[in-house]
N, C-alpha and C positions, 0 to 999 in steps of 0.2 A: 802664728796666725796672720799677722800683718805682712810678714815677709812673703808668705804664699799669696796673699791678696795682691801685693805689689807686683809680683811675677805675672799673675794673671793680667793685671792692669797694663803692664809694659807690653805683654803679647798683643793685647787688644789695641794699644796705642800705635804699634808698628803697622797694624793694618790700615792702609790709606793714610799714612802719616804725612805725606806731602800734602794731600787735600786738607788735613786737619790744620797744618801749620798755615796754608794759604787762607783758610777761613778765618783763623784766629787773627792773622795780621791784617786782614780786611776789616774784621770787626773792630780791631784796635785803631786803625786809620780813620774809620768813620767816626768813632768815639772821640778821638783827639781833635779831629777837624771841627766837630760839632761843639765840643767844649770850649775849644780855643775861640770860636766865633762868638760864644755867648758870655764867656766868663767875666770879661770887663764890666759890661753894663749890668749884668745880673748881680754880681757881688757888690757893686757900688749902689745900685738903686733897689736891690731886692727884686724878686720876681718868681713867679711859680713855674716859669718854663724850664729852668735847669733842674728844679726839684723834680718835676715830673719826668724829665728825660733821665735823670740819674736813677730814679726809682724803677723806671721801665727797664733800664739797663740792667739793674740788679735783679729784677724779677725774670727777665728773658735772655739776658746776655750770654748766660752759660749755654742755653739751648741753641742760640744762634751761632755759637762758635764751635760746635761739633757737627760732623757730617750727619745727614738726615737718616742714613742707614743705622746709626747707633743711638738715635733718639727714642724716647718713650713713644710708642705708637700702637696702632691697632694690629694685633696679631691673630686675632680670631673674632667671632661674633661676640661683641660686648666684652671683650677682654683686651686690655691695653697693658704693654709691658715693654722693657728693653729687648729687642731681638737677641742681643748678645747674652743677656741674663738668662733668657728663656732656653737658648741653646746650651749654655754651661750648666743650667739646672738639671738637664738630662744626664749629665755625667756624674760619676761618684766623687763629687766634691762636697765638702761640708757647707751647710748654709751660711754659717758664720764667716767662712772665708769668701763665699760668693758675695755676700752682702758687703763686706769690707773691700772687696775688689771694685765695687761700684763707687765706693768712696775714694779708693785710691786712684782710679782713673780720673775722678772729679778733682782731686788735688793736683794731679799731674797736669791737667789742662788749666786749672784756674790759678794756681800759684805763679807760674811764669807770666800769665796775662796781667795779674794784679801788680807784680813787680814792674813790668814794663810800663804800664799805664800811669802809675804813680811816680815812677822816675821821669817820664816825659812830661807829665803835668808840672813837675817841679820846675821845669825850665821855661814855662809860659810866664812872662814878666808880670802880667796882671795877677797872676796867681801866687807866685812865690814871694811877691812883694809884701804880702799881708801876713807872712809867717816868719817865725825864727825857724831854724832847722829843727829844733826839738819839737816845736808845735806842729810842724809839718809832718813829722814822724807820727805824732799822735793822731793827726787828722787822717793820714794814710791808713794807720792801723785800725782806726775806728770804722772807716768805710769799707776796708777790706773785711773786717769781721762781720759787718752788716751784710756784705755781699756773700761771704761764706755761709752765714747763718740762713739767709733767705734761699740762695741757690742750692743748699743741700737737700732741698725738696726733690731735686731731680734724681740724684743717686738713690734716695729713699724710695722714690716712686718707681724706679726701674724693676723692682720686684714684682710689679704688676697690680692690677686692679680688675675685679670681676664686676660683671653687670653694670658697665659704663655705658650710659645712654647719652643722647645729644642734650636732653633736658638736664641731666646731672652735670655734664660739662659746662653748659650755660650757668648754672647755679654756682659752681666752683669758681668760674671766671668773675662773676658778679660778687661774690664773697671776697675774692682776692683784691679786686679793684676797690671794694668798699673799705677793706682793711687798710690799703695804702692811703686812701683819702683820709681815714681816721688818723693816720700818722701824721700826715702832711698839713692838713687844714688848721689843726690847733696851733702850729708853729706861726701861722699868719695871724691868728686871732689874738694870741698872748704875746708874741714876740714881734710881729709885723714884717720881718724880713725873711722868713722862711727857714727851711730846714738845713740847707747848706751853710747859710750865714750863721745859723745858731751853732752848727757844729764847728765852724771857723773860730767863733768866739770862745766856745768851751775849750778847744784845742789850745788857744792862745793863753787862756786863764789858768787852765789845769791840765797841762800836757801829761804829767806823770799819772794822774788819776784816770785820765781817759785812756791812756795806753795800757794800764793795768786792767781796766774794764774790758777793753778790747781783747787782750791776751787771755782772759778768763772766758769771755763770751765764745770764741771760736771752738775750743774744745768741749765746753759744756753743751753748746747747741748741737754740735755734730754727734756727740755722744747720744743726745736725745733723739736725733733723727735715726741714727743706727738702731737704737732700741725700738723705735717705731717700726723700721723696716723689718726687724727680726719678728716683732709681734704679728705684723701684717702677713709675713710668709707662714707663720705657724697657723693662722686662721684660714688661709686660702690654700687651695689645691690648683696648681696651674699646670698639671699634666693633662695636656689637651690631645 
């Protein structure tokens, strides 16, 4: 099943592949420049700026890094989906394979970006000076796992949504922002220095435990998102 899904994903990736790589490199460049300009003062003194930026990137970075033609979008009145998924759904391909192909293209896009970004971050002096090699691996795995878990909403959403109104989109956005604030603000109330600094401290104190947690979180969260997409597709009829 996964082998078929990856074949579909590779077929999709080859379409506009130059544009894909350009957008991803541009996204990485902006991210590296922004983090390198903030990292020293933010880690030393604490500050919500880099936390907000990182969470925003985790929430929207995947969407920014793929061409608009392949993004979740309006395909008919009050129906949103991935145009690629909608097209493939008309073909005699099993739903299980189609859904996993959305996650396969997600992995193909996100894994190289994650490897590149955390490799480059390691060579920023203000950043690597606060880690041992083992603790940095734990830190990178943790934030990669958070990124994969949060961003997996995109391939899960590709199967589509019916009856999507402007009001519903606004409420979803408000809920999402509220959830992010609920995660971030307590780290300033109970820890003082914020989410990034807290994760740095945990990585330095418990690198093995944090690494194990991260390696468990990725497959478990993605399995949950896959099941969510399968259940949603069973409930909806997207033949328009």
